[in-house]
LOROBA-358316 format. One line per field, with one value per atom (N, C-alpha, C): residue number from 1; atom name; x, y, z; residue in one letter. Coordinates in nm, 4 decimals. Example, Ala and Ser with C-alpha at 12.3 -4.5 7.8 and 13.67 -1.06 7.14 Angstrom:
% residues 2
pos = (1|1|1|2|2|2)
site = (N|CA|C|N|CA|C)
c1 = (1.3190|1.2300|1.3200|1.2850|1.3670|1.2900)
c2 = (-0.5690|-0.4500|-0.3300|-0.2250|-0.1060|0.0030)
c3 = (0.7800|0.7800|0.7800|0.7080|0.7140|0.7870)
code = (A|A|A|S|S|S)
***
This chain:
% residues 100
pos = (1|1|1|2|2|2|3|3|3|4|4|4|5|5|5|6|6|6|7|7|7|8|8|8|9|9|9|10|10|10|11|11|11|12|12|12|13|13|13|14|14|14|15|15|15|16|16|16|17|17|17|18|18|18|19|19|19|20|20|20|21|21|21|22|22|22|23|23|23|24|24|24|25|25|25|26|26|26|27|27|27|28|28|28|29|29|29|30|30|30|31|31|31|32|32|32|33|33|33|34|34|34|35|35|35|36|36|36|37|37|37|38|38|38|39|39|39|40|40|40|41|41|41|42|42|42|43|43|43|44|44|44|45|45|45|46|46|46|47|47|47|48|48|48|49|49|49|50|50|50|51|51|51|52|52|52|53|53|53|54|54|54|55|55|55|56|56|56|57|57|57|58|58|58|59|59|59|60|60|60|61|61|61|62|62|62|63|63|63|64|64|64|65|65|65|66|66|66|67|67|67|68|68|68|69|69|69|70|70|70|71|71|71|72|72|72|73|73|73|74|74|74|75|75|75|76|76|76|77|77|77|78|78|78|79|79|79|80|80|80|81|81|81|82|82|82|83|83|83|84|84|84|85|85|85|86|86|86|87|87|87|88|88|88|89|89|89|90|90|90|91|91|91|92|92|92|93|93|93|94|94|94|95|95|95|96|96|96|97|97|97|98|98|98|99|99|99|100|100|100)
site = (N|CA|C|N|CA|C|N|CA|C|N|CA|C|N|CA|C|N|CA|C|N|CA|C|N|CA|C|N|CA|C|N|CA|C|N|CA|C|N|CA|C|N|CA|C|N|CA|C|N|CA|C|N|CA|C|N|CA|C|N|CA|C|N|CA|C|N|CA|C|N|CA|C|N|CA|C|N|CA|C|N|CA|C|N|CA|C|N|CA|C|N|CA|C|N|CA|C|N|CA|C|N|CA|C|N|CA|C|N|CA|C|N|CA|C|N|CA|C|N|CA|C|N|CA|C|N|CA|C|N|CA|C|N|CA|C|N|CA|C|N|CA|C|N|CA|C|N|CA|C|N|CA|C|N|CA|C|N|CA|C|N|CA|C|N|CA|C|N|CA|C|N|CA|C|N|CA|C|N|CA|C|N|CA|C|N|CA|C|N|CA|C|N|CA|C|N|CA|C|N|CA|C|N|CA|C|N|CA|C|N|CA|C|N|CA|C|N|CA|C|N|CA|C|N|CA|C|N|CA|C|N|CA|C|N|CA|C|N|CA|C|N|CA|C|N|CA|C|N|CA|C|N|CA|C|N|CA|C|N|CA|C|N|CA|C|N|CA|C|N|CA|C|N|CA|C|N|CA|C|N|CA|C|N|CA|C|N|CA|C|N|CA|C|N|CA|C|N|CA|C|N|CA|C|N|CA|C|N|CA|C|N|CA|C|N|CA|C|N|CA|C|N|CA|C|N|CA|C|N|CA|C|N|CA|C|N|CA|C|N|CA|C|N|CA|C|N|CA|C)
c1 = (29.3893|29.4344|29.3247|29.3051|29.2102|29.2293|29.1397|29.1474|29.3001|29.2468|29.3407|29.4982|29.5115|29.6424|29.7132|29.6124|29.6971|29.7276|29.6732|29.7136|29.8023|29.8208|29.8936|29.9942|30.1047|30.2584|30.3113|30.2957|30.3085|30.4274|30.5314|30.6240|30.7156|30.7435|30.7943|30.9185|30.9790|31.0904|31.1615|31.3093|31.3734|31.4010|31.3743|31.4073|31.3972|31.4496|31.4586|31.3980|31.3907|31.2857|31.1553|31.0356|30.8740|30.8488|30.7208|30.6658|30.5295|30.4798|30.3596|30.4145|30.3019|30.3671|30.2099|30.1767|30.0680|30.0893|29.9912|30.0256|29.9000|29.9542|29.8383|29.8548|29.7499|29.7386|29.6787|29.7506|29.6987|29.6372|29.5170|29.4612|29.3841|29.3806|29.3208|29.3302|29.2942|29.2982|29.4394|29.4668|29.5647|29.5848|29.7085|29.6954|29.6377|29.5835|29.5254|29.6147|29.7237|29.8357|29.8464|29.8241|29.9017|29.9974|30.0987|30.2607|30.2909|30.2398|30.2738|30.2303|30.0954|30.0216|30.1602|30.1639|30.2862|30.4251|30.4425|30.6037|30.5753|30.4644|30.4607|30.4212|30.3742|30.3480|30.5087|30.5852|30.6778|30.7676|30.8315|30.9351|30.9154|30.8099|30.7465|30.8133|30.7620|30.8495|30.7309|30.7495|30.6247|30.7210|30.6450|30.7088|30.5817|30.6217|30.5356|30.5553|30.6642|30.7042|30.7267|30.6429|30.6569|30.6087|30.6792|30.6700|30.5663|30.5066|30.3757|30.4522|30.3555|30.4008|30.3721|30.4899|30.4754|30.4694|30.3516|30.3242|30.2892|30.3895|30.3519|30.5172|30.5234|30.6240|30.5857|30.6869|30.6704|30.7546|30.6850|30.7456|30.6967|30.7912|30.7470|30.7817|30.6872|30.7274|30.6935|30.7696|30.7634|30.7434|30.6300|30.6093|30.6303|30.6804|30.6875|30.5502|30.4852|30.3402|30.3852|30.3928|30.4076|30.4828|30.6369|30.7120|30.7077|30.5981|30.6377|30.6416|30.6737|30.7122|30.6361|30.5188|30.4474|30.5231|30.5097|30.5427|30.4594|30.4511|30.3648|30.4085|30.3544|30.4312|30.3219|30.3687|30.2728|30.2875|30.1886|30.1932|30.1377|30.2197|30.1624|30.1422|30.0102|29.9781|29.9570|29.9855|29.9204|29.8303|29.7977|29.6537|29.6112|29.7093|29.6834|29.5815|29.4825|29.4424|29.4746|29.6177|29.7103|29.7979|29.7789|29.8469|29.7400|29.5986|29.5201|29.5006|29.5350|29.5615|29.7119|29.7991|29.9223|29.8916|29.8394|29.8532|29.7346|29.6168|29.5172|29.5780|29.6666|29.7407|29.8015|29.8406|29.9026|29.8324|29.6876|29.5949|29.6023|29.6310|29.6327|29.7276|29.6228|29.7024|29.7147|29.6682|29.6511|29.5552|29.5668|29.4906|29.4032|29.4393|29.3502|29.3971|29.3057|29.3251|29.3061|29.3609|29.3468|29.3008|29.1774|29.1180|29.1470|29.1962|29.2362|29.1778)
c2 = (4.0360|4.1794|4.2969|4.3527|4.4890|4.6107|4.6507|4.7689|4.8777|4.8885|4.9786|4.9552|4.8177|4.7377|4.7290|4.7461|4.7307|4.9210|4.9965|5.1318|5.2089|5.1412|5.1938|5.0856|5.1579|5.0655|5.1234|5.0546|5.1037|5.0196|5.0681|4.9822|5.0580|5.0281|5.1040|5.1385|5.2353|5.3018|5.4076|5.4041|5.5402|5.6381|5.6981|5.8049|5.9610|6.0015|6.1301|6.2513|6.2785|6.3500|6.2769|6.3778|6.3430|6.4566|6.3987|6.4766|6.5058|6.3813|6.4422|6.3932|6.4898|6.4620|6.4881|6.3246|6.3383|6.2894|6.3681|6.3625|6.2627|6.1684|6.0343|6.0589|6.0948|6.0767|5.9495|5.8621|5.7313|5.8158|5.7998|5.8102|5.6868|5.6883|5.5971|5.5959|5.5114|5.4977|5.4506|5.4841|5.4059|5.2368|5.1660|5.0489|4.9403|5.0500|4.9504|4.9127|4.9355|4.9006|5.0145|5.1541|5.2271|5.1904|5.1931|5.1966|5.0881|4.9822|4.8405|4.8064|4.8850|4.8953|4.9739|5.0952|5.1632|5.0866|5.0337|4.9736|4.8545|4.7705|4.6460|4.7158|4.8314|4.9205|4.9258|5.0241|5.0721|5.0118|4.9114|4.8411|4.6534|4.6495|4.5378|4.4388|4.5077|4.5033|4.4913|4.3687|4.3937|4.3401|4.4199|4.3870|4.3960|4.2666|4.2507|4.3568|4.4046|4.5195|4.6412|4.6731|4.8311|4.9432|5.0321|5.1441|5.2153|5.2801|5.4101|5.5506|5.5609|5.6638|5.7894|5.8881|6.0222|6.1160|6.1815|6.2955|6.2292|6.2612|6.2275|6.1436|6.0500|5.9802|6.0161|6.0565|6.0505|5.9288|5.8574|5.7899|5.8123|5.7639|5.7848|5.6553|5.6672|5.5445|5.6068|5.6139|5.6217|5.5155|5.5749|5.4661|5.5409|5.4681|5.5081|5.4947|5.5507|5.5622|5.5959|5.5247|5.6024|5.7238|5.6387|5.7282|5.8830|5.8953|5.9893|5.9085|6.0499|5.9551|6.0304|5.9175|5.9924|5.9477|6.0307|6.0014|5.9967|5.9168|5.9219|5.9401|6.0677|6.0992|6.0535|5.9643|5.8620|5.9394|6.0105|6.0548|5.9743|5.8966|5.7955|5.9030|5.9035|6.0120|5.9213|5.9670|5.9293|5.9139|5.8022|5.7958|5.8006|5.8505|5.8980|5.9940|5.9958|6.1541|6.2657|6.2040|6.3694|6.4243|6.3641|6.4112|6.4831|6.4771|6.4808|6.6484|6.7119|6.8710|6.8530|6.7937|6.8213|6.7819|6.6309|6.5644|6.5999|6.7098|6.7181|6.8551|6.9217|6.9913|6.9595|6.8346|6.7921|6.7316|6.7128|6.6919|6.7970|6.9540|7.0288|6.9537|6.9872|6.9681|6.8088|6.7367|6.5991|6.5690|6.4902|6.4238|6.3360|6.2610|6.1168|6.0970|6.0208|5.9466|5.8041|5.7192|5.5787|5.5807|5.5285|5.5605|5.3961|5.3540|5.2350|5.1752)
c3 = (25.7032|25.7321|25.7076|25.7890|25.7711|25.7002|25.6001|25.5547|25.6338|25.7380|25.8171|25.8101|25.8595|25.8637|25.7457|25.6056|25.5083|25.4698|25.5091|25.4834|25.5727|25.7077|25.8310|25.8316|25.8442|25.8986|26.0434|26.1371|26.2620|26.3307|26.3849|26.4351|26.5210|26.6385|26.7764|26.7061|26.7673|26.6945|26.8480|26.7987|26.9396|26.8835|26.7650|26.7202|26.8562|26.8707|26.9723|26.8951|26.7502|26.6950|26.6655|26.7218|26.7073|26.5754|26.4966|26.4527|26.5025|26.6388|26.6842|26.8172|26.9030|27.0482|27.1296|27.1883|27.2606|27.4080|27.4637|27.6479|27.6571|27.7394|27.7771|27.9328|28.0321|28.1627|28.2169|28.3190|28.3660|28.5271|28.5307|28.6673|28.6950|28.8650|28.9389|29.1027|29.1505|29.2777|29.3244|29.4470|29.4630|29.4992|29.4758|29.4346|29.3692|29.2362|29.1542|29.0413|29.0137|28.9435|28.8311|28.8151|28.7173|28.6735|28.8051|28.7362|28.6849|28.7479|28.6531|28.5364|28.4742|28.3566|28.2548|28.2944|28.1969|28.2047|28.3157|28.2922|28.2166|28.2149|28.0936|27.9642|27.9579|27.8058|27.7637|27.8629|27.7972|27.7663|27.8970|27.8954|27.8802|27.8909|27.8967|28.0142|28.1399|28.3074|28.3548|28.4517|28.5713|28.7276|28.8105|28.9479|29.0644|29.1173|29.2621|29.3716|29.3543|29.4637|29.4192|29.3456|29.3389|29.4203|29.4296|29.5478|29.5154|29.5744|29.5454|29.4897|29.3692|29.3124|29.3740|29.4220|29.4676|29.3532|29.3625|29.2522|29.1290|29.0279|28.9122|28.8339|28.7698|28.6854|28.5515|28.4546|28.3489|28.2721|28.1721|28.0794|27.9278|27.8185|27.6973|27.6081|27.4932|27.3960|27.2508|27.1759|27.0260|26.8912|26.8532|26.7402|26.5716|26.4878|26.3585|26.2973|26.2148|26.1664|26.0153|25.8972|25.7780|25.7887|25.8238|25.8235|25.8875|26.0123|26.0825|26.2001|26.2903|26.4477|26.5383|26.6096|26.7455|26.8568|26.9369|27.0546|27.1974|27.2431|27.3252|27.4760|27.5535|27.6793|27.7686|27.8754|27.9375|28.1057|28.1694|28.2710|28.3730|28.4922|28.5716|28.7232|28.7491|28.8559|28.9721|29.1119|29.2433|29.2778|29.3259|29.3601|29.4978|29.5804|29.7202|29.7188|29.8390|29.8144|29.8416|29.9258|29.9703|29.8546|29.7365|29.6138|29.5252|29.5496|29.4396|29.3829|29.5042|29.4400|29.3709|29.3952|29.2738|29.1550|29.1539|29.0204|28.9387|28.9887|28.8828|28.7814|28.8302|28.7186|28.6316|28.6397|28.5569|28.4525|28.4363|28.3286|28.2514|28.2558|28.1433|28.0343|27.9402|27.7931|27.8005|27.8133|27.8189|27.6835|27.5970|27.4816|27.5019|27.6317|27.6438|27.8157|27.8471|27.9726|28.0061|28.0534|28.1196|28.2432|28.2785|28.4119|28.4319|28.5664|28.6050|28.7229)
code = (M|M|M|S|S|S|F|F|F|I|I|I|E|E|E|D|D|D|K|K|K|I|I|I|D|D|D|I|I|I|T|T|T|P|P|P|C|C|C|N|N|N|D|D|D|E|E|E|F|F|F|E|E|E|D|D|D|Y|Y|Y|S|S|S|V|V|V|K|K|K|I|I|I|V|V|V|I|I|I|V|V|V|G|G|G|D|D|D|S|S|S|N|N|N|V|V|V|G|G|G|K|K|K|T|T|T|N|N|N|I|I|I|L|L|L|N|N|N|R|R|R|F|F|F|V|V|V|S|S|S|N|N|N|D|D|D|F|F|F|S|S|S|N|N|N|D|D|D|S|S|S|R|R|R|A|A|A|T|T|T|V|V|V|G|G|G|V|V|V|E|E|E|L|L|L|S|S|S|S|S|S|K|K|K|S|S|S|Y|Y|Y|K|K|K|I|I|I|N|N|N|E|E|E|K|K|K|V|V|V|L|L|L|K|K|K|L|L|L|H|H|H|L|L|L|W|W|W|D|D|D|T|T|T|A|A|A|G|G|G|Q|Q|Q|E|E|E|R|R|R|F|F|F|K|K|K|S|S|S|I|I|I|T|T|T|S|S|S|S|S|S|Y|Y|Y|Y|Y|Y|K|K|K|G|G|G|A|A|A|K|K|K|G|G|G|A|A|A|M|M|M|I|I|I|V|V|V)
***
């Protein structure tokens, strides 16, 4: 075990109340797999026949870290060029981005 693993206890949880909230946006071109990456992370699900995202879809996942609850708000943005003006407004307030 590493030093960090000895000091931090991280477990998924379903708590409705969170101590910390973090907004993460997932961005990239159309048809690269942003939605499937998100679905695999949040619900361990994968679909070969997923539909294109229209605008933005929101998912969340919570973790308990040393008795504090961290809730990740994951924003899956549409990759089509026609939605660029809409999706760019969702970047505001994001603490991180995953570029796919």
